[in-house]
C-alpha positions as CSV (number, residue, x, y, z in Angstrom):
1,M,0.0,0.0,0.0
2,I,1.2,3.5,-0.8
3,E,2.6,5.6,2.0
4,R,-0.4,8.0,2.0
5,Y,-2.6,5.3,3.5
6,T,0.0,3.5,5.7
7,L,0.0,4.1,9.4
8,P,3.4,3.6,11.0
9,E,2.7,0.6,13.3
10,M,1.0,-1.5,10.6
11,G,3.6,-0.5,8.0
12,R,6.3,-1.8,10.4
13,V,4.5,-5.2,10.6
14,W,4.7,-5.7,6.9
15,S,8.1,-4.1,6.2
16,D,11.0,-6.2,4.8
17,E,13.1,-5.4,7.8
18,H,10.6,-6.9,10.2
19,K,10.0,-9.9,8.0
20,Y,13.7,-10.8,8.1
21,E,13.7,-10.2,11.9
22,L,10.9,-12.8,12.1
23,W,12.7,-15.2,9.8
24,C,15.8,-15.0,12.0
25,R,13.6,-15.6,15.1
26,V,11.9,-18.6,13.6
27,E,15.1,-20.2,12.4
28,T,16.8,-19.5,15.8
29,L,13.9,-21.2,17.7
30,V,14.1,-24.2,15.4
31,L,17.9,-24.4,16.0
32,E,17.4,-24.0,19.7
33,A,14.9,-26.9,19.8
34,H,17.2,-29.1,17.8
35,A,20.1,-28.3,20.1
36,A,18.0,-29.0,23.2
37,A,17.3,-32.4,21.8
38,G,20.9,-33.1,21.0
39,R,20.4,-33.2,17.2
40,V,22.9,-30.3,16.5
41,P,25.9,-29.0,18.5
42,A,24.8,-26.7,21.3
43,E,27.7,-24.3,20.6
44,V,26.3,-23.2,17.2
45,V,23.2,-21.6,18.8
46,P,24.9,-18.5,20.4
47,P,26.6,-17.3,17.2
48,V,23.4,-17.8,15.2
49,R,21.3,-16.0,17.9
50,D,23.7,-13.1,17.9
51,A,24.0,-12.6,14.2
52,P,22.1,-9.5,13.1
53,P,19.4,-9.9,10.5
54,P,20.5,-9.2,6.9
55,T,19.4,-6.0,5.3
56,P,16.7,-6.1,2.6
57,E,19.2,-4.7,0.1
58,R,21.7,-7.5,0.7
59,V,19.0,-10.2,0.4
60,A,17.8,-8.6,-2.8
61,E,21.3,-8.5,-4.2
62,I,21.8,-12.2,-3.6
63,E,18.3,-13.1,-4.9
64,E,19.3,-11.6,-8.2
65,T,21.5,-14.7,-8.6
66,T,19.6,-17.4,-6.6
67,Q,16.1,-16.5,-7.8
68,H,15.1,-17.8,-4.4
69,D,14.2,-15.5,-1.6
70,V,14.7,-17.9,1.3
71,I,18.1,-19.1,0.0
72,A,19.1,-15.5,-0.5
73,F,18.1,-14.7,3.1
74,L,20.0,-17.7,4.5
75,T,23.1,-16.8,2.6
76,A,23.0,-13.1,3.7
77,W,22.4,-14.1,7.3
78,A,25.2,-16.7,7.3
79,D,27.5,-13.9,6.1
80,N,26.6,-12.1,9.3
81,T,27.3,-15.1,11.5
82,E,30.6,-15.5,13.4
83,P,31.9,-18.1,12.9
84,R,30.1,-18.6,9.6
85,S,30.4,-22.4,10.1
86,A,27.7,-22.2,12.8
87,A,25.2,-21.2,10.1
88,A,25.5,-24.7,8.6
89,Y,22.9,-25.9,11.0
90,V,20.4,-23.2,10.3
91,H,17.2,-24.4,8.4
92,H,18.0,-27.9,9.6
93,G,15.4,-30.3,8.3
94,M,13.1,-27.5,7.2
95,T,11.6,-26.5,3.9
96,S,11.1,-22.9,2.7
97,S,7.3,-22.9,3.6
98,D,8.1,-23.9,7.2
99,L,9.8,-20.6,7.5
100,L,7.5,-18.6,5.4
101,D,4.2,-19.8,6.8
102,T,5.3,-19.6,10.4
103,A,6.7,-16.1,10.1
104,L,3.5,-15.1,8.2
105,A,1.5,-16.4,11.1
106,V,3.3,-14.0,13.4
107,Q,2.7,-11.1,11.1
108,L,-1.0,-12.0,10.7
109,T,-1.5,-12.1,14.5
110,E,0.6,-8.9,15.0
111,A,-1.5,-7.2,12.4
112,T,-4.7,-8.5,13.9
113,D,-3.8,-7.2,17.3
114,L,-3.4,-3.7,15.9
115,L,-6.8,-4.0,14.1
116,L,-8.5,-5.3,17.2
117,G,-7.3,-2.3,19.1
118,R,-8.7,0.0,16.5
119,L,-11.9,-1.9,16.5
120,D,-12.2,-1.6,20.2
121,R,-11.9,2.2,19.8
122,L,-14.5,2.4,17.0
123,V,-17.0,0.3,18.9
124,A,-16.5,2.6,21.9
125,V,-16.9,5.8,19.8
126,L,-20.1,4.5,18.1
127,R,-21.5,3.3,21.4
128,D,-21.0,6.7,23.1
129,H,-22.3,8.6,20.0
130,A,-25.4,6.4,20.0
131,L,-26.1,7.0,23.7
132,A,-25.6,10.8,23.2
133,H,-28.2,10.8,20.6
134,R,-30.8,8.3,22.0
135,D,-33.3,11.3,22.1
136,T,-32.3,13.1,19.0
137,I,-35.5,12.7,16.9
138,R,-35.2,12.2,13.2
139,V,-37.2,10.6,10.4
140,G,-36.5,7.0,9.6
141,R,-36.1,6.2,5.9
142,T,-36.7,3.1,3.8
143,H,-35.7,3.2,0.1
144,G,-34.5,6.7,0.8
145,V,-38.1,7.8,1.5
146,H,-39.5,9.1,4.8
147,A,-41.0,6.2,6.7
148,E,-41.7,6.7,10.5
149,P,-40.1,8.7,13.2
150,D,-36.9,7.4,14.8
151,V,-33.9,8.7,16.8
152,W,-30.4,9.2,15.3
153,G,-28.9,7.1,18.1
154,H,-30.9,4.1,16.9
155,R,-29.1,4.1,13.6
156,V,-25.7,4.5,15.2
157,A,-26.5,1.7,17.6
158,D,-27.0,-0.6,14.7
159,L,-23.6,0.4,13.4
160,A,-22.0,-0.1,16.8
161,F,-23.2,-3.6,17.1
162,A,-22.0,-4.4,13.5
163,A,-18.5,-3.1,14.4
164,A,-18.6,-5.3,17.6
165,R,-19.6,-8.4,15.6
166,S,-16.8,-7.6,13.1
167,R,-14.3,-7.4,15.9
168,D,-15.5,-10.8,17.3
169,R,-15.2,-12.4,13.9
170,L,-11.6,-11.1,13.5
171,R,-10.7,-12.2,17.0
172,A,-11.8,-15.7,16.1
173,A,-10.0,-15.7,12.8
174,R,-6.8,-14.7,14.6
175,G,-6.6,-18.1,16.3
176,R,-7.1,-19.9,13.0
177,V,-4.3,-18.0,11.2
178,G,-1.9,-18.1,14.2
179,V,-0.5,-21.5,13.4
180,V,3.1,-22.9,13.1
181,A,4.1,-25.5,10.6
182,I,7.6,-26.9,11.0
183,S,7.1,-30.3,9.3
184,G,9.5,-30.6,6.4
185,A,9.5,-30.9,2.7
186,V,6.0,-32.5,2.4
187,G,4.8,-32.1,5.9
188,T,5.7,-35.6,7.1
189,Y,8.3,-34.6,9.7
190,S,10.7,-36.9,7.9
191,L,13.8,-34.8,8.9
192,V,12.4,-32.7,11.8
193,D,10.8,-34.0,14.9
194,P,7.2,-32.8,15.7
195,S,8.6,-31.7,19.1
196,V,10.5,-28.9,17.3
197,E,7.2,-27.6,15.8
198,A,5.6,-27.7,19.3
199,A,8.5,-25.8,20.8
200,V,8.5,-23.1,18.2
201,A,4.7,-22.7,18.6
202,A,5.0,-22.3,22.3
203,A,7.7,-19.8,22.1
204,L,5.7,-17.8,19.6
205,D,2.4,-18.1,21.6
206,L,0.8,-19.8,18.6
207,T,-0.5,-23.3,17.9
208,P,0.9,-26.1,15.8
209,A,-1.0,-26.6,12.5
210,D,-3.5,-29.5,12.5
211,A,-1.8,-30.7,9.3
212,S,0.4,-29.3,6.6
213,T,1.6,-30.7,3.3
214,Q,4.5,-28.4,3.0
215,V,2.1,-25.4,3.1
216,V,-0.7,-24.6,5.5
217,L,-4.0,-24.8,3.5
218,R,-5.2,-21.2,2.8
219,D,-8.7,-21.5,4.1
220,S,-8.0,-19.8,7.4
221,I,-6.0,-17.0,5.7
222,S,-9.0,-16.6,3.3
223,E,-11.3,-16.3,6.3
224,W,-9.0,-13.7,7.8
225,V,-9.2,-11.6,4.6
226,A,-12.9,-12.0,4.5
227,C,-13.1,-10.7,8.0
228,L,-11.1,-7.6,7.0
229,A,-13.5,-7.1,4.1
230,I,-16.5,-7.1,6.4
231,V,-14.8,-4.7,8.7
232,A,-14.0,-2.4,5.8
233,T,-17.6,-2.6,4.5
234,V,-19.0,-1.8,8.0
235,C,-16.7,1.3,7.9
236,E,-18.2,2.1,4.5
237,T,-21.7,1.8,5.9
238,V,-20.9,4.4,8.5
239,A,-19.5,6.7,5.8
240,L,-22.4,6.2,3.5
241,E,-24.8,7.3,6.3
242,V,-22.7,10.5,6.6
243,R,-22.6,11.1,2.8
244,H,-26.3,10.8,2.6
245,G,-26.8,13.0,5.7
246,Q,-24.4,15.7,4.3
247,R,-26.3,16.1,1.0
248,T,-27.6,19.7,0.6
249,E,-31.2,18.6,0.4
250,V,-30.8,16.6,3.7
251,R,-28.2,18.5,5.7
252,E,-28.6,16.6,8.9
253,L,-25.0,15.5,9.2
254,S,-21.7,16.8,8.2
255,E,-18.0,15.9,8.6
256,A,-15.9,18.2,10.7
257,F,-14.5,21.0,8.6
258,G,-11.3,22.5,9.9
259,S,-10.0,26.1,9.8
260,G,-8.2,26.6,6.5
261,Q,-9.8,23.5,4.9
262,K,-10.9,23.9,1.3
263,G,-13.8,22.0,-0.3
264,S,-13.3,22.7,-3.9
265,S,-10.7,24.4,-6.1
266,A,-13.5,26.2,-8.1
267,M,-16.4,26.7,-5.7
268,P,-15.5,28.3,-2.4
269,H,-18.8,27.4,-0.8
270,K,-18.2,23.7,-0.9
271,K,-17.9,21.5,2.2
272,N,-17.6,17.9,0.7
273,P,-17.7,14.6,2.6
274,I,-14.1,13.8,1.6
275,R,-13.3,11.5,4.5
276,S,-16.4,9.4,3.9
277,E,-15.7,9.2,0.2
278,R,-12.2,8.1,0.9
279,I,-13.5,5.4,3.2
280,A,-15.9,4.2,0.4
281,G,-13.1,4.0,-2.1
282,L,-10.7,2.1,0.1
283,A,-13.3,-0.4,1.2
284,R,-13.3,-1.5,-2.4
285,V,-9.6,-2.2,-2.2
286,V,-10.0,-4.5,0.8
287,R,-13.0,-6.4,-0.7
288,A,-10.9,-6.9,-3.8
289,A,-8.5,-9.0,-1.8
290,V,-11.0,-11.7,-1.0
291,V,-11.2,-13.7,-4.2
292,P,-7.5,-13.7,-5.2
293,V,-6.5,-14.9,-1.7
294,M,-9.2,-17.5,-1.6
295,E,-7.9,-18.8,-5.0
296,G,-4.8,-19.8,-3.1
297,I,-6.7,-22.6,-1.3
298,P,-6.6,-25.1,-4.3
299,L,-2.9,-25.6,-5.2
300,W,-1.4,-28.2,-7.6
301,H,-1.1,-31.5,-5.7
302,E,0.0,-30.5,-2.2
303,R,1.8,-27.4,-3.1
304,D,2.8,-24.9,-5.7
305,I,3.7,-21.2,-5.1
306,S,0.9,-19.5,-7.1
307,H,-0.5,-18.2,-3.8
308,S,2.8,-16.6,-2.8
309,S,2.9,-13.6,-5.2
310,T,-0.8,-13.0,-4.5
311,E,-0.3,-12.9,-0.8
312,R,2.7,-10.7,-1.0
313,V,0.4,-8.0,-2.5
314,F,-2.9,-8.6,-0.9
315,L,-2.2,-9.5,2.7
316,P,-0.2,-6.4,3.5
317,D,-2.5,-4.2,1.4
318,A,-5.7,-5.5,3.1
319,A,-4.2,-5.2,6.6
320,V,-2.7,-1.7,6.0
321,T,-5.9,-0.4,4.3
322,T,-8.2,-1.8,7.0
323,D,-6.0,-0.2,9.6
324,Y,-6.3,3.1,7.9
325,L,-10.1,2.7,7.4
326,L,-10.6,2.1,11.1
327,H,-8.5,5.2,11.9
328,L,-10.5,7.3,9.4
329,T,-13.9,6.0,10.5
330,T,-13.2,6.6,14.2
331,G,-12.2,10.1,13.5
332,L,-15.2,10.6,11.3
333,V,-17.6,9.7,14.1
334,E,-15.6,11.6,16.7
335,G,-15.8,14.8,14.7
336,L,-19.3,14.3,13.3
337,V,-21.6,17.4,13.3
338,V,-25.2,16.4,14.0
339,D,-27.9,19.1,13.2
340,A,-30.8,18.1,15.4
341,G,-32.9,21.1,14.3
342,R,-32.5,20.1,10.7
343,M,-33.5,16.5,11.6
344,R,-36.7,17.8,13.2
345,A,-37.4,20.0,10.3
346,N,-37.0,17.2,7.8
347,L,-39.2,15.0,9.9
348,E,-42.0,17.5,9.7
349,S,-41.5,18.4,6.1
350,T,-44.0,15.9,4.7
351,G,-46.9,17.4,6.6
352,G,-47.5,14.4,8.8
353,L,-47.3,11.5,6.3
354,I,-44.8,9.8,8.6
355,Y,-47.8,8.9,10.9
356,T,-49.9,7.0,8.4
357,S,-49.0,3.6,9.8
358,A,-50.3,4.4,13.3
359,V,-53.4,6.0,11.8
360,L,-54.0,2.9,9.8
361,L,-53.9,0.7,12.9
362,E,-56.1,3.1,14.8
363,L,-58.9,2.8,12.2
364,V,-58.6,-1.0,12.2
365,E,-58.8,-1.1,16.0
366,G,-61.8,1.2,15.7
367,G,-63.7,-1.5,13.7
368,A,-62.8,-0.8,10.1
369,S,-61.5,-3.5,7.8
370,R,-57.8,-3.3,7.0
371,E,-58.6,-2.9,3.3
372,D,-61.0,0.0,3.9
373,A,-58.7,1.7,6.4
374,Y,-55.7,1.3,4.1
375,A,-57.6,2.8,1.1
376,L,-58.8,5.8,3.2
377,V,-55.4,6.6,4.7
378,Q,-53.6,6.1,1.3
379,S,-56.0,8.3,-0.4
380,A,-55.5,11.1,2.1
381,A,-51.7,10.5,1.9
382,M,-51.6,10.8,-1.9
383,E,-53.6,14.1,-1.8
384,T,-51.0,15.4,0.7
385,W,-48.2,14.4,-1.6
386,T,-49.7,16.2,-4.6
387,S,-51.2,19.2,-2.9
388,G,-49.0,19.9,0.1
389,T,-52.0,20.1,2.3
390,P,-51.1,18.6,5.8
391,F,-52.1,15.0,6.3
392,R,-54.4,15.7,9.2
393,E,-56.5,17.9,7.0
394,T,-56.7,15.5,4.0
395,L,-57.5,12.7,6.4
396,R,-60.4,14.6,8.0
397,G,-61.8,15.3,4.5
398,R,-61.5,11.7,3.3
399,A,-62.9,10.4,6.6
400,K,-65.9,12.7,6.3
401,D,-66.5,11.5,2.7
402,A,-66.4,7.9,3.9
403,G,-68.6,8.5,6.9
404,V,-65.7,7.6,9.4
405,D,-65.5,9.4,12.7
406,L,-62.1,10.4,13.8
407,D,-61.0,10.7,17.5
408,E,-59.0,13.9,17.2
409,A,-57.6,13.6,20.7
410,R,-56.4,10.1,19.9
411,L,-54.8,11.4,16.7
412,D,-53.0,14.1,18.6
413,D,-51.3,11.4,20.6
414,I,-50.6,9.3,17.5
415,C,-49.0,12.2,15.7
416,R,-46.2,12.7,18.2
417,P,-42.8,11.4,17.0
418,E,-41.7,10.5,20.6
419,R,-44.4,7.9,20.7
420,Y,-42.7,5.9,18.0
421,V,-39.4,5.5,19.9
422,A,-40.7,4.9,23.4
423,A,-39.9,1.1,23.2
424,L,-36.1,1.7,22.4
425,G,-35.0,1.8,26.1
426,P,-33.8,-1.9,26.2
427,L,-31.9,-1.5,22.9
428,F,-29.9,1.4,24.4
429,D,-29.3,-0.7,27.5
430,R,-27.6,-3.2,25.3
431,V,-25.7,-0.5,23.6
432,A,-24.4,0.9,26.9
433,A,-23.2,-2.7,27.8
434,L,-21.0,-2.9,24.7
435,A,-17.3,-3.2,25.7
C-alpha cells in the first residue's frame, strides 16, 4: 500500500526489515529446539542467535542470482554469523514454507492485534455517540423515502453492534491463522521431529498446525481476509450514512471542517464529505483481496507457489488499508456534526405523512377492515403528496366523505414522534453494555 494510506505501526509489521527479523527468530527457535534435543551441536546456537538480520538490500542482491528468496536470506544471514560455520545448522530439516508460513502467522497475528485495538476504539466511539443521541428525533427512511419517526442514536447503535460483531469475527480468525508449521518438505516430519514444531509454537504463543503438506492450507487466511473485508464494509456503511446526511437537500450530518480547509478548487462554498468518500473508495480495495487470496486454497497437488505472489500483495494491502479505514472511521464519528434542528425540520417536512402507519392501525382497531382503512389513509396521503396540504386535513376530508368518525384527541397522541421511539430503552441498555 502507498505511504499515503499506511500508518506507522501497521507499516512496520509488513516491512521487509521486520519480515527478516521474524525469519531470524523462527530459524533460531528451530535451532534451539534441535540443540536441546541433541540433534545439533549446542555451541552453534549463540553465534546464530547473535547474528544480526540481513538487510533487505543484501537479500535482494543475492536473490538476483539465486532467484530464491529464502536461500538469499539464509546466505545473507550466514554472512553475518561469526563463525560462519555455525550457520550450517540453520534451516536444519526445514523447507522454505516452514519458515514462510510460520513467520507469516506471526505477522498476521501482530496485524490482527493492531486491528482489534482500533476496532475496540471504533466500537466505543459508536457506542458513546449512539447514547448521546438516544433522544435526537429524526425521520427513519426506507428506500431513501421518509418512513416513521426514529432517533439518530438508533441508527448509530446498529452500526456499533455491527462493528462489535466484526471485531468478534476477526478475533476468532486470529486463532485460526496463528499456526506454526515446521514439518519438512511434504509435511511428514521426515527430517524434523514434531517436538520442534511444538517448541516453536509455544515460544511464539501460537498453535501447531493441524496438518500441513509443506504449506498450510489457505482456508484460514482466506477467512481472515474476508473478516477484514467485512470490517471495511462496515466502515463504508458508517461513511455512506454520513454522505447521505451531508447532501444539501438533507443537511442533517456533516463531517468536521477545519480552519483553512478547502472543499473545492473552483467553488469556495463547498464542504464535501471527503473523508467518507475516501472510506468508500478504500473499502473496495479490501474487498478486492478476498477472491485472489481465496484462490490460493486449491494448489497443484499438495503445493505450488501460485499463492505466494498474490499474498505478497494482498495480505499487506488488506491489513494496511483496513487499519487506515478504522482510523478514518473513528475520526469521522468523533468529529461528526449532528444538526438536530434540521433533523426535526426534515421529519416535519411531509406534513405528517410519517404517521400513516399508526393512523391505519387506529382505524382498524376502531372497527374498520384493514382494506377499507388502508384505502382511506392512502387516499389522504396521496392528496397530501400532490397538494402539500397537511395530512391531518386531508385525512379529515377523506374520513368525512367515507362516513368515518375520527378521534381527534387520539390522533393528537398518535401524531407525536416521541411515541414511535418509546420502546427503544432496552436497545440502548444493550448499547451501553457494549465493551
